[in-house]
ROFI-328866 format. One record per residue (C-alpha): residue in one letter; y, z, x. Coordinates in steps of 0.2 Angstrom, whole numbers, plus 5000, padded with zeros to 4 digits. Layout:
<nodes>
AYZX;...
</nodes>
This chain:
<nodes>
X501049255101;X501749165086;X502049275071;X500849225057;X502249245044;X503749185054;X503749015047;X505048895040;X504648945022;X506248975014;X505649105002;X504849205016;X506449195026;X507449245011;X506349395007;X506349445025;X508249435026;X508549535010;X507349665016;X508249685033;X509949695024;X509249835013;X508449925027;X510149915037;X511149975022;X509950105014;X508950185028;X509350375027;X508150485036;X509050635030;X508650575012;X506850545017;X506650725023;X507450795007;X506150694996;X504650765005;X503550874993;X504650824978;X504250714963;X504250564962;X504350564981;X505350404982;X507150354978;X507350304960;X508950214962;X508250114977;X506650074966;X507850014952;X508749904966;X506949824970;X506749784952;X508449704951;X508049594966;X506349544957;X505249624970;X504149704957;X503749534951;X503349454968;X501449444964;X501549424946;X501249244940;X502749144934;X501849124917;X501949314915;X503749324919;X503549354938;X504049254954;X502249194957;X502249214976;X500849264987;X500149394999;X501149325014;X502749345005;X502349524999;X501749575016;X503349505024;X504349615012;X503449785015;X503349745033;X505249755034;X505449895022;X504350005031;X505449995046;X506650095036;X505350205027;X505950135010;X504450025004;X503850154990;X503250124977;X502949944979;X501249954987;X500350054974;X501249984959;X501849804963;X500349764973;X498749864969;X499049894950;X499949724948;X498449624956;X497149724945;X498149654930;X498249484937;X496349474939;X495949554922;X495549444908;X497049364898;X497649454883;X499249514874;X499149684882;X498949614900;X500349484897;X501549624891;X501149734905;X501449604918;X503049554910;X503649734910;X503149754928;X504049604934;X505649664924;X505449844932;X505249924915;X503349964917;X502650044932;X500750054932;X499650154943;X497750124946;X496650284945;X495350294958;X494350434967;X494350464986;X493650334997;X494250204984;X492750244973;X492850224954;X493350384945;X492150504936;X492850454919;X491750414904;X492250324888;X491350354872;X491450214859;X491950294843;X491850144832;X493750114830;X494250164847;X493650264863;X493750444869;X494050464888;X493550614898;X493450654917;X494450654933;X495150534945;X495650614961;X496650484970;X498050394960;X499350324971;X500950284963;X500650404949;X502250494952;X503550384942;X502250284933;X502450244915;X500650184913;X498950224920;X497550094923;X495950194921;X494250134925;X492950224914;X491050214912;X490350124897;X488550094893;X488549934904;X489749984918;X491550024920;X492849954908;X494749964912;X495850054900;X497750064898;X498450234895;X500250294894;X500550414907;X501150544895;X499750524882;X499050684875;X497550744884;X498150684901;X498550814915;X499250764932;X499250874947;X499750834965;X499050824982;X500250804996;X499850675009;X500250675028;X501950615025;X502250735011;X502250604998;X501250644981;X499550584977;X499150604959;X497550694953;X497150644935;X496150744922;X495750674905;X495250784891;X494650694876;X495950564877;X495850454861;X496350274862;X496250114851;X495149964855;X496549864861;X496849964876;X495249904884;X496049784896;X494349724904;X492549744899;X491249794912;X490949674926;X492649594924;X493449764927;X492549804942;X492749624949;X494649634946;X494749804954;X493749754970;X494749594972;X496449694970;X495849824983;X495549694996;X497149604993;X498149764994;X497249805010;X497949645017;X499749685011;X499549865018;X499149795035;X500849715034;X501649875030;X500749955045;X501249825056;X503049855052;X502850035056;X501949995072;X503349875077;X504750005074;X503850145083;X503550035098;X505449985098;X505950165097;X504850205112;X505450065123;X507250115119;X506950295123;X506150245140;X507750145144;X508850305142;X507750455146;X507950505165;X506750615175;X506850655193;X508450565193;X507650395187;X507450315170;X505650345165;X505550155160;X505550125179;X503950215182;X502550085185;X501250195176;X502350195160;X502750015161;X500849975161;X500650095146;X502050005137;X501249835141;X499549905134;X500449955118;X501349785116;X499649705117;X498949815104;X500449765093;X500149585096;X498249605091;X498849685075;X499949525072;X498449415075;X497349515063;X498649505049;X498849325052;X496949305050;X496949415034;X498349315026;X497549145030;X495849195022;X496449305008;X496749154996;X494849124995;X493849254986;X492349224997;X493249265013;X494449395006;X493349545009;X493149505028;X494949465029;X495449625021;X494349735032;X494849655048;X496749655044;X496749835038;X495649895051;X496549825066;X498249865059;X497750045055;X497050065073;X498649995081;X499750105071;X498750255075;X498650225093;X500450175095;X500950335085;X499950445097;X500650365112;X502450355106;X502450545104;X501750565121;X503050455129;X504450535120;X503850705127;X504250865118;X505550795106;X504250685098;X503550845090;X505150905084;X505650915065;X507350845070;X506750685078;X506450535067;X504950475076;X503850605067;X504350525050;X503650365056;X502050445063;X501650535047;X501950375037;X500750285048;X499450415046;X499650405027;X499550215026;X498150205039;X497050325029;X497450245012;X496150115006;X495150155022;X495650185040;X494950085055;X493350175056;X493050145037;X493349965039;X492149955053;X490850035042;X491249915028;X490949775041;X489249835046;X488749855027;X489349685023;X488349605038;X486849695032;X487049635015;X487349455020;X485749465032;
</nodes>
């Protein structure tokens, strides 16, 4: 099957080549193990390198100081970087938060944030609750500003973030507020995900902010967040595909060197059939990503594109992770073997923004709504 983003596009080829070189030079699973259950949970020097390469500005429009590329280019980038487990914190900050800002109404604060993000000087994170719900934060209009109180229990990218994008309930719906991450009244605690990366849990206690930090009023804020979530699901599908490809490659390589009963296990017909099944599963994920990218440009087809791409790629990554552990035998469970790092990352990304089961439920709900 032809790869949907293996095209002759020079920018895609350049991003792919650059990511592959970085993976070859910077992948260090010893460092990955040392960063588990630490803050910010990713390599700050590597993130600075991403900024120097302009990767935080891939999805930022040129008018706002970015490169102005699309989801296919960013999906290419994270797909390759995940093969070295070095994509953080791009997904949360340079995709989800960036696209919320891109879709927010134009204004000086929005332009300043996007320019700072593209330059690597500002790192925003979007505050949500579990299951991608808007947080239980309320904003009280005090005439010359607002007072925010409440909690947001799922803030990906909060570790290392300079600013928080906080949806808060106003009289007529949720508005989107910009807060410095160290503003008085803000408390961040941490929940550790399957790969031992930090997920922020935000508590706001009477945080006072001026009028100008309202980036988007009700309706506009919710529309911007909804669209950004679906766009991020498509890009996250690319990241999951990269993990899937790497776990499958590790497994096939192992089957070519592991001997049992004085034979390579790759010579056993039953395991060959299993490998073919996994290859087909991977190719189905490739096709789903292609479907998602081809329809993500149109807001009317984006929700369907997102749930199909994220659902299929989540399912493929989860299945190949399970089968890879089985085909590796006992070493697949050990702390010392690198496969476990990829399995845990696949579990984390599969669950983020909805796993395969959640995407199927979204599809059913969407179908009922359309009917």
